LOTI-426115 format. One line per 4 residues: number of its first residue (from 1); their letters; for each residue x, y, z of N, C-alpha, C, O. Coordinates in Angstrom, 1 decimal, decimal comma. Layout:
<atoms>
NUM = A = X Y Z X Y Z X Y Z X Y Z  ...
</atoms>
This chain:
<atoms>
1 = MYQK = -7,0 19,2 8,5 -6,3 18,6 9,6 -7,0 17,4 10,1 -8,2 17,4 10,5  -6,3 16,4 10,0 -6,9 14,8 11,1 -6,9 15,1 12,6 -6,3 16,0 13,2  -7,4 14,4 12,9 -7,6 14,3 14,4 -6,9 12,9 15,2 -6,5 11,9 14,6  -6,7 13,1 16,6 -6,3 12,2 17,5 -7,1 11,0 17,2 -8,3 11,3 16,9
5 = DCVV = -6,8 10,0 17,3 -7,2 8,9 16,7 -7,9 8,3 15,6 -8,6 7,3 15,5  -7,4 9,2 14,5 -8,0 8,5 13,2 -7,1 7,7 12,7 -6,0 7,5 13,2  -7,4 7,1 11,6 -6,6 6,1 10,9 -6,4 6,4 10,1 -7,3 7,0 9,6  -5,2 6,2 9,3 -5,0 7,3 8,3 -3,7 6,4 7,2 -2,8 6,0 8,0
9 = IYGL = -3,4 6,1 6,2 -2,0 5,5 5,0 -1,1 6,6 5,4 -1,6 7,8 5,6  -0,2 6,5 5,6 1,0 7,1 5,8 2,2 6,4 4,8 3,1 5,6 5,2  2,0 7,2 3,4 3,1 7,3 2,7 3,2 5,4 2,3 2,3 4,7 2,3  4,3 5,2 2,1 4,7 3,7 2,4 4,3 2,7 4,0 4,2 1,5 4,2
13 = HGVC = 4,2 3,6 4,7 4,5 2,9 5,9 3,1 2,1 6,2 3,0 1,2 7,0  2,0 2,6 5,5 0,8 1,9 5,9 -0,2 2,3 6,4 -0,5 3,5 6,3  -0,9 1,3 7,2 -1,9 2,0 8,2 -1,3 2,2 9,5 -0,8 1,4 10,1  -1,4 3,7 9,9 -1,7 4,9 11,2 -2,5 4,8 11,8 -3,6 4,4 11,6
17 = RIAD = -1,8 5,5 13,2 -3,0 5,7 14,2 -2,6 7,0 14,3 -1,4 7,2 13,9  -3,3 8,2 14,7 -2,7 9,3 15,1 -2,8 9,2 16,0 -4,0 9,1 16,3  -1,9 9,1 17,1 -1,9 8,7 18,2 -1,6 10,1 19,1 -1,6 10,2 20,4  -1,4 11,0 18,2 -1,6 12,4 19,4 -1,1 13,6 18,1 -0,5 13,5 17,1
21 = ITIK = -1,8 14,7 18,7 -0,7 15,9 17,7 0,1 17,0 18,6 -0,4 17,9 19,3  1,0 16,8 18,4 2,1 18,1 19,0 2,5 18,9 18,6 2,6 18,9 17,4  2,9 19,9 19,2 4,1 20,8 18,8 5,7 20,1 19,5 5,9 19,6 20,6  6,4 20,3 18,7 7,8 20,1 18,6 8,7 21,1 18,0 8,2 21,9 17,1
25 = DFSG = 10,1 21,2 18,4 10,9 21,8 18,0 11,9 20,8 17,6 12,5 20,4 18,6  12,2 20,4 16,3 13,1 19,6 16,0 14,2 20,2 15,2 15,3 19,8 15,2  13,6 21,4 14,4 14,6 22,2 13,4 14,8 23,5 13,7 15,1 24,2 12,7  14,8 24,0 14,9 15,1 25,4 15,2 13,6 25,9 15,5 13,3 26,9 16,3
29 = QEET = 12,7 25,4 14,9 11,4 26,0 14,8 10,4 24,9 15,4 10,5 23,7 15,3  9,2 25,8 16,5 8,4 25,1 16,7 7,3 25,1 15,7 6,9 26,0 15,0  6,7 23,4 15,9 5,8 23,3 14,1 5,0 22,3 14,8 5,4 21,5 15,7  3,9 22,3 14,4 3,0 21,0 14,7 2,9 19,7 13,7 2,7 19,7 12,5
33 = YYIL = 3,1 18,5 14,8 3,4 17,4 14,4 2,0 16,2 14,6 1,6 16,0 15,7  1,4 15,7 13,6 1,3 14,3 14,3 2,1 13,4 14,3 3,1 13,3 13,5  1,7 12,5 15,6 2,5 11,2 15,9 2,0 10,1 15,7 1,3 9,6 16,6  2,2 9,6 14,5 1,6 8,5 13,7 2,5 7,1 14,7 3,7 7,0 15,1
37 = KPIF = 1,3 6,2 14,9 1,9 4,6 15,6 1,6 3,9 14,3 0,4 3,9 14,1  2,1 3,3 13,5 1,6 2,3 13,0 0,7 0,6 13,2 1,2 -0,3 13,8  -0,1 0,7 12,8 -1,4 -0,5 13,2 -0,3 -1,7 13,5 -0,1 -2,3 14,6  0,2 -2,0 12,2 0,8 -3,6 12,5 2,4 -3,7 12,6 3,1 -4,7 12,3
41 = DDRS = 2,9 -2,4 13,3 4,2 -2,6 13,9 4,3 -1,4 15,1 4,5 -0,3 14,7  4,1 -1,7 16,1 4,3 -1,0 17,3 5,6 -0,8 17,8 5,6 -0,5 19,0  6,8 -1,0 17,1 8,0 -0,6 17,5 8,3 1,2 16,5 9,4 1,7 16,6  7,3 1,7 16,0 8,2 2,6 15,2 6,8 3,8 15,5 5,6 3,6 15,7
45 = TFFV = 7,5 5,0 15,3 6,8 6,3 15,6 7,2 7,1 14,7 8,4 7,1 14,2  6,2 7,9 14,2 6,8 8,6 12,8 6,2 9,8 13,6 5,2 9,6 14,3  6,9 11,4 13,6 6,1 12,2 13,6 6,5 13,4 12,3 7,5 14,0 11,9  4,9 13,4 11,9 4,7 14,2 10,5 4,5 15,6 10,8 3,5 15,7 11,5
49 = PVKN = 5,1 16,6 10,4 4,3 18,2 9,9 3,3 18,3 9,5 2,8 17,9 8,4  2,8 18,9 10,2 0,9 19,0 9,9 1,3 19,9 8,6 0,9 19,7 7,4  2,1 20,9 8,8 2,1 22,4 7,2 3,2 21,8 6,8 4,3 22,2 7,2  3,1 20,5 5,9 4,3 20,2 5,4 4,1 19,3 4,2 3,3 18,4 4,4
53 = DSAH = 4,6 19,3 3,2 4,3 18,6 2,2 4,4 16,2 2,8 3,8 15,3 2,3  5,0 16,2 3,4 4,8 15,1 4,0 3,7 14,9 4,1 3,2 13,9 3,5  2,8 15,9 4,8 1,4 15,6 5,4 0,4 15,1 4,3 -0,6 14,4 4,6  0,9 15,6 3,0 0,2 15,6 2,2 0,5 13,9 1,7 0,1 13,8 0,6
57 = RLRP = 1,0 12,7 2,2 1,2 11,9 1,9 0,3 10,8 3,5 0,6 9,7 4,0  -0,6 11,7 4,0 -1,4 11,1 4,6 -2,8 11,3 3,9 -3,3 12,4 3,6  -3,3 9,9 3,7 -4,5 9,4 3,4 -5,4 8,9 3,6 -5,3 7,7 3,3  -7,1 9,2 4,0 -7,7 8,2 4,6 -8,1 7,2 3,9 -8,1 7,1 2,6
61 = LLSI = -8,4 6,0 4,8 -8,4 4,6 4,6 -9,9 4,5 3,3 -10,8 5,3 3,2  -9,5 3,2 2,5 -11,0 3,3 1,8 -11,6 2,4 2,5 -11,3 1,5 3,3  -12,6 2,6 2,0 -14,3 2,3 2,8 -14,1 0,4 2,1 -13,3 -0,1 1,3  -15,4 -0,3 2,9 -15,4 -1,7 2,5 -15,4 -1,9 1,3 -14,8 -2,8 0,6
65 = EEVK = -16,5 -0,9 0,8 -17,2 -0,9 -0,7 -16,1 -0,6 -1,6 -16,0 -1,1 -2,7  -15,1 0,3 -1,0 -14,2 1,0 -2,1 -12,9 -0,5 -2,6 -12,4 -0,7 -3,7  -12,7 -1,3 -1,3 -11,9 -2,7 -0,9 -12,0 -3,4 -1,8 -11,1 -3,8 -2,5  -13,7 -3,8 -1,8 -14,1 -5,0 -2,6 -14,5 -4,6 -4,0 -14,7 -5,6 -4,8
69 = ELIK = -14,6 -3,1 -4,7 -14,9 -3,0 -5,7 -12,8 -2,7 -6,4 -12,6 -2,6 -7,6  -12,1 -2,7 -5,7 -11,1 -2,9 -5,7 -10,8 -4,2 -6,5 -10,4 -4,3 -7,7  -11,1 -5,1 -5,6 -10,9 -6,7 -5,6 -11,8 -7,0 -7,1 -11,2 -7,6 -8,0  -12,7 -6,8 -7,2 -13,7 -7,1 -8,1 -12,8 -6,6 -9,5 -12,6 -7,3 -10,5
73 = GISC = -12,5 -5,1 -9,3 -12,0 -4,5 -11,0 -10,6 -5,7 -11,3 -10,2 -5,7 -12,5  -9,9 -6,5 -10,5 -8,6 -7,3 -10,9 -8,8 -7,6 -12,0 -8,2 -7,1 -12,9  -9,7 -8,5 -12,3 -9,8 -9,2 -13,5 -10,1 -8,6 -14,7 -10,0 -9,4 -15,7  -10,5 -7,3 -15,0 -11,2 -6,1 -15,8 -9,5 -5,7 -16,5 -9,3 -5,6 -17,7
77 = QDVI = -8,5 -5,4 -15,2 -7,1 -5,0 -15,8 -6,0 -5,5 -16,4 -5,7 -6,7 -16,2  -5,3 -4,9 -17,2 -4,8 -5,1 -18,0 -3,0 -5,6 -16,9 -2,6 -5,1 -15,9  -2,5 -6,4 -17,6 -1,1 -6,2 -16,9 -0,3 -4,9 -17,4 -0,7 -4,3 -18,4  1,0 -4,5 -16,7 1,8 -3,5 -17,3 2,7 -4,3 -18,1 3,5 -5,1 -17,6
81 = GIED = 2,7 -3,8 -19,4 3,7 -4,4 -20,4 4,7 -3,7 -20,6 4,7 -2,9 -21,5  5,9 -3,9 -19,7 6,9 -2,9 -19,8 7,9 -3,6 -20,3 8,0 -4,6 -19,7  8,9 -3,5 -21,4 9,7 -5,2 -21,4 11,4 -4,5 -20,9 12,4 -5,1 -20,5  11,3 -3,2 -21,1 12,7 -2,9 -20,8 12,6 -3,1 -19,1 11,6 -2,8 -18,5
85 = EKHR = 13,4 -3,4 -18,7 13,7 -3,3 -17,2 14,0 -2,1 -16,2 13,8 -2,1 -15,0  14,7 -1,1 -17,0 15,3 0,1 -16,5 13,4 1,1 -16,1 12,9 1,8 -15,2  12,9 0,8 -17,4 11,7 1,3 -17,4 10,4 0,4 -16,4 9,6 1,0 -15,7  10,4 -0,5 -16,6 9,6 -0,9 -16,0 9,9 -0,7 -14,0 9,1 -0,2 -13,2
89 = KDAY = 11,1 -1,2 -13,8 11,5 -0,5 -12,7 11,1 0,5 -12,1 10,5 0,4 -11,0  11,2 1,7 -12,9 11,0 3,3 -12,7 9,5 3,2 -12,9 9,0 4,2 -12,3  8,5 2,5 -13,5 6,9 2,4 -13,7 6,7 2,0 -12,4 6,1 2,7 -11,5  7,2 0,5 -12,1 6,9 0,6 -10,8 7,1 0,8 -9,5 6,4 0,4 -8,6
93 = KKII = 8,4 1,6 -9,6 8,9 2,5 -8,3 7,8 3,9 -8,8 8,1 4,8 -8,0  7,1 4,2 -9,3 6,3 5,0 -9,4 4,9 5,0 -8,8 4,4 5,8 -8,1  4,6 3,7 -9,2 3,2 3,0 -8,4 3,1 3,4 -7,3 2,3 4,1 -6,7  4,1 2,7 -6,8 4,4 2,3 -4,9 4,5 4,0 -4,6 3,5 4,3 -3,9
97 = ESGD = 4,9 4,8 -4,8 5,2 6,3 -4,5 3,8 6,8 -4,5 3,3 7,5 -3,6  3,2 6,4 -5,8 2,3 7,2 -6,2 0,8 7,2 -4,6 0,1 8,2 -4,3  0,8 5,9 -4,0 -0,2 5,4 -3,2 -1,5 4,7 -3,6 -2,3 4,0 -2,9  -1,4 5,2 -5,1 -3,0 4,8 -6,3 -3,2 3,3 -5,8 -2,4 2,4 -6,1
101 = RGEM = -4,4 3,0 -5,1 -4,7 1,9 -4,5 -4,5 0,6 -6,2 -3,8 -0,4 -6,3  -5,6 1,3 -7,1 -6,0 0,7 -8,0 -4,3 0,1 -8,9 -3,9 -1,0 -9,0  -3,9 1,1 -9,2 -2,4 0,6 -9,8 -1,3 -0,1 -9,2 -0,3 -0,6 -9,7  -1,6 -0,1 -8,1 -0,9 -1,1 -6,9 -1,5 -2,5 -7,1 -0,9 -3,5 -6,8
105 = MRLI = -2,8 -2,4 -7,5 -3,4 -4,1 -7,7 -2,8 -4,4 -8,7 -2,0 -5,2 -8,7  -3,2 -3,4 -10,2 -2,7 -3,8 -11,2 -1,0 -4,4 -11,4 -0,6 -5,2 -12,2  -0,6 -3,8 -10,6 1,1 -4,3 -10,4 1,2 -5,4 -9,9 2,0 -6,2 -10,3  0,4 -5,6 -9,0 0,8 -7,1 -7,9 0,2 -8,0 -9,1 0,9 -8,9 -9,5
109 = KTLY = -0,9 -7,8 -9,8 -1,5 -8,4 -10,8 -0,6 -8,7 -11,7 -0,5 -9,9 -12,2  0,2 -7,9 -12,1 1,4 -7,7 -13,3 2,3 -8,7 -12,7 2,5 -9,8 -13,3  3,1 -8,3 -11,3 4,1 -9,3 -10,7 3,7 -11,0 -10,5 4,6 -11,8 -10,5  2,1 -11,2 -10,5 2,2 -12,4 -10,4 2,0 -13,3 -11,5 2,1 -14,5 -11,4
113 = ARKE = 1,7 -12,2 -12,8 1,7 -13,2 -14,1 3,2 -13,6 -14,5 3,4 -14,6 -15,0  4,1 -12,7 -14,3 5,5 -12,3 -14,5 6,2 -13,7 -13,7 6,9 -14,6 -14,2  5,5 -13,5 -12,0 6,0 -15,0 -11,3 5,9 -16,2 -12,1 6,8 -16,9 -12,4  4,6 -16,5 -12,4 4,3 -17,7 -13,1 4,8 -17,9 -14,5 4,9 -19,0 -15,1
117 = EQQK = 5,0 -17,2 -14,8 5,9 -17,2 -16,6 7,8 -17,7 -16,3 8,5 -18,7 -16,7  7,9 -16,8 -15,5 9,3 -17,1 -14,8 9,1 -19,1 -14,6 9,5 -19,8 -15,5  8,5 -19,4 -13,2 8,5 -20,5 -13,2 7,8 -21,6 -14,4 8,4 -22,7 -14,4  7,1 -21,5 -15,0 6,9 -22,1 -16,3 8,2 -22,5 -16,8 8,6 -23,7 -16,9
121 = AGKK = 8,9 -21,3 -17,2 10,2 -21,4 -17,6 11,6 -21,8 -16,9 12,8 -21,5 -17,3  11,3 -22,5 -16,0 12,5 -23,2 -14,6 12,9 -22,3 -14,4 14,0 -22,6 -13,9  12,5 -20,6 -14,4 13,0 -19,9 -13,3 12,8 -19,0 -12,1 11,7 -19,1 -11,6  13,5 -18,4 -11,7 13,1 -17,8 -10,2 12,7 -16,3 -10,6 13,3 -15,7 -11,5
125 = QHII = 11,6 -15,7 -9,7 11,1 -14,5 -10,1 12,3 -13,3 -9,7 12,8 -13,2 -8,6  12,6 -12,8 -10,5 13,6 -12,0 -10,6 13,4 -10,7 -9,1 12,4 -10,1 -8,8  14,5 -10,7 -8,5 14,9 -9,8 -7,2 13,6 -8,5 -7,5 12,5 -8,3 -7,0  14,5 -7,7 -8,3 13,4 -6,4 -8,2 12,0 -7,0 -8,4 11,2 -6,5 -7,6
129 = DEHF = 11,6 -7,8 -9,2 9,7 -7,8 -9,1 9,5 -8,5 -7,5 8,6 -8,1 -6,8  10,2 -9,4 -7,2 9,9 -9,6 -5,7 9,4 -8,0 -4,6 8,3 -7,6 -4,0  11,0 -7,7 -4,7 10,7 -6,6 -3,9 9,4 -5,8 -4,3 8,5 -5,8 -3,5  9,4 -5,3 -5,1 7,8 -4,7 -5,8 6,7 -5,0 -5,3 5,9 -4,1 -4,9
133 = MKEA = 6,6 -6,6 -5,2 5,7 -7,3 -5,4 5,2 -7,7 -3,4 4,1 -8,2 -3,1  6,2 -7,4 -2,7 6,5 -7,6 -1,6 5,8 -6,1 -1,0 4,8 -6,3 -0,3  6,2 -4,8 -1,4 6,0 -3,5 -0,9 5,1 -3,9 -0,8 4,6 -4,4 0,2  4,2 -3,5 -2,8 2,8 -3,5 -2,7 1,7 -4,1 -2,1 0,5 -3,7 -1,9
137 = ESIL = 2,1 -5,2 -1,8 1,4 -6,4 -1,1 1,2 -5,3 0,3 0,1 -4,9 0,6  1,8 -5,2 0,8 2,3 -4,7 2,5 1,1 -3,8 2,4 -0,1 -4,0 2,8  2,1 -2,3 1,6 0,9 -1,5 1,8 -0,3 -1,8 1,5 -1,1 -1,0 2,0  -1,0 -2,7 0,6 -2,2 -2,8 0,3 -3,2 -3,9 1,2 -4,4 -3,9 1,4
141 = YDEF = -1,8 -5,1 1,6 -3,0 -5,9 1,9 -3,5 -5,4 3,8 -4,6 -5,6 4,5  -1,9 -4,7 4,1 -2,1 -3,6 5,8 -3,3 -3,0 5,2 -4,0 -3,7 5,9  -3,9 -2,6 4,8 -5,1 -1,2 4,5 -6,0 -2,3 4,3 -7,1 -2,1 4,9  -6,1 -3,4 3,7 -7,4 -4,1 3,5 -7,8 -4,9 5,0 -8,8 -4,8 5,7
145 = AYVL = -6,9 -5,5 5,3 -6,7 -6,3 6,5 -7,2 -5,2 7,5 -8,4 -5,5 7,7  -7,1 -4,4 7,9 -7,8 -3,0 8,8 -8,6 -3,1 8,6 -9,3 -3,6 9,5  -9,7 -2,5 7,2 -11,1 -2,0 6,6 -11,9 -3,7 7,0 -12,7 -4,0 7,9  -11,4 -4,5 6,3 -12,0 -5,7 6,3 -12,2 -6,4 7,5 -13,2 -7,2 7,6
149 = EIKK = -11,3 -6,1 8,8 -11,1 -6,5 9,9 -10,8 -8,3 9,8 -11,3 -9,3 10,3  -10,0 -8,0 9,0 -9,6 -9,7 9,2 -8,0 -10,2 9,2 -7,2 -9,3 9,2  -7,8 -11,0 9,1 -5,8 -11,5 9,3 -5,1 -11,0 8,2 -5,7 -11,2 7,1  -4,3 -10,7 8,2 -3,5 -10,1 7,2 -3,0 -11,5 6,0 -2,6 -11,6 4,9
153 = DDII = -3,3 -12,2 7,0 -2,6 -13,6 6,3 -3,9 -14,6 5,6 -3,7 -15,7 5,0  -5,1 -13,8 5,9 -6,4 -13,8 5,0 -6,8 -13,3 4,3 -7,9 -13,5 3,9  -5,9 -12,4 3,9 -5,9 -11,4 2,8 -6,4 -12,2 1,0 -7,3 -12,1 0,2  -5,2 -12,9 1,2 -5,4 -13,7 -0,5 -6,1 -14,3 -0,3 -7,0 -14,2 -1,1
157 = PYIK = -6,4 -15,2 0,5 -7,6 -16,2 0,6 -8,6 -15,1 -0,1 -8,8 -15,1 -1,3  -9,1 -14,0 0,7 -10,6 -13,1 0,6 -10,3 -12,7 -0,9 -11,0 -13,1 -1,8  -9,4 -12,2 -1,0 -9,2 -12,0 -2,6 -9,4 -13,0 -3,7 -9,7 -12,8 -4,9  -9,2 -14,1 -3,3 -9,5 -15,2 -4,6 -10,5 -15,7 -4,2 -11,0 -16,5 -5,0
161 = KEME = -11,4 -15,4 -2,9 -12,6 -16,0 -3,0 -13,7 -14,7 -3,6 -14,6 -15,0 -4,4  -13,4 -13,2 -3,3 -14,3 -12,8 -4,2 -14,3 -12,5 -5,5 -15,2 -12,2 -6,3  -12,9 -12,5 -5,7 -12,8 -12,8 -7,6 -13,4 -13,9 -8,0 -13,8 -13,7 -9,2  -13,9 -15,2 -7,5 -13,8 -16,3 -7,9 -15,9 -16,3 -7,8 -16,6 -17,2 -8,2
165 = TSE = -16,4 -15,0 -7,0 -17,7 -14,7 -6,9 -18,4 -13,8 -7,3 -19,6 -13,7 -7,2  -17,1 -12,7 -8,1 -17,6 -11,9 -9,0 -17,7 -12,3 -10,9 -18,3 -11,6 -11,8  -16,8 -13,6 -11,1 -16,5 -14,3 -12,0 -18,1 -14,5 -12,5 -18,3 -15,2 -13,5
</atoms>
């Protein structure tokens, strides 16, 4: 069980602080809930049952060292090579839902490569690719920004710089 004021990752919602732990009756039965406040969106609040599968979508943050290792490992990762659009979309969705940061880094790398290919061919990025890129970047870069204590806008330049120094 997490404690009040812990900072965690909550599923697709990103970095959240546990503002409180309280007992509520939302479904006719009292239950203990985490009250989560997203770090980068002060307009939202989430009530997550402590003893529910949704609580398993809470994950601890990566350490600074883990973030740096993920970034350094980007160049070694292969892109996701799925030609069939439906299968590719399903694979991307599973990666996002899994919360696996390494796979999300691989997904972002893949989507940047696909975007470059499209641009070279004089085409725009596919809407679905753009959607998944934004979602993966939002989830991952929010966590990176919080852990590294830098602005979200500085994440991509930071990643580029780290990749250059690790080559």
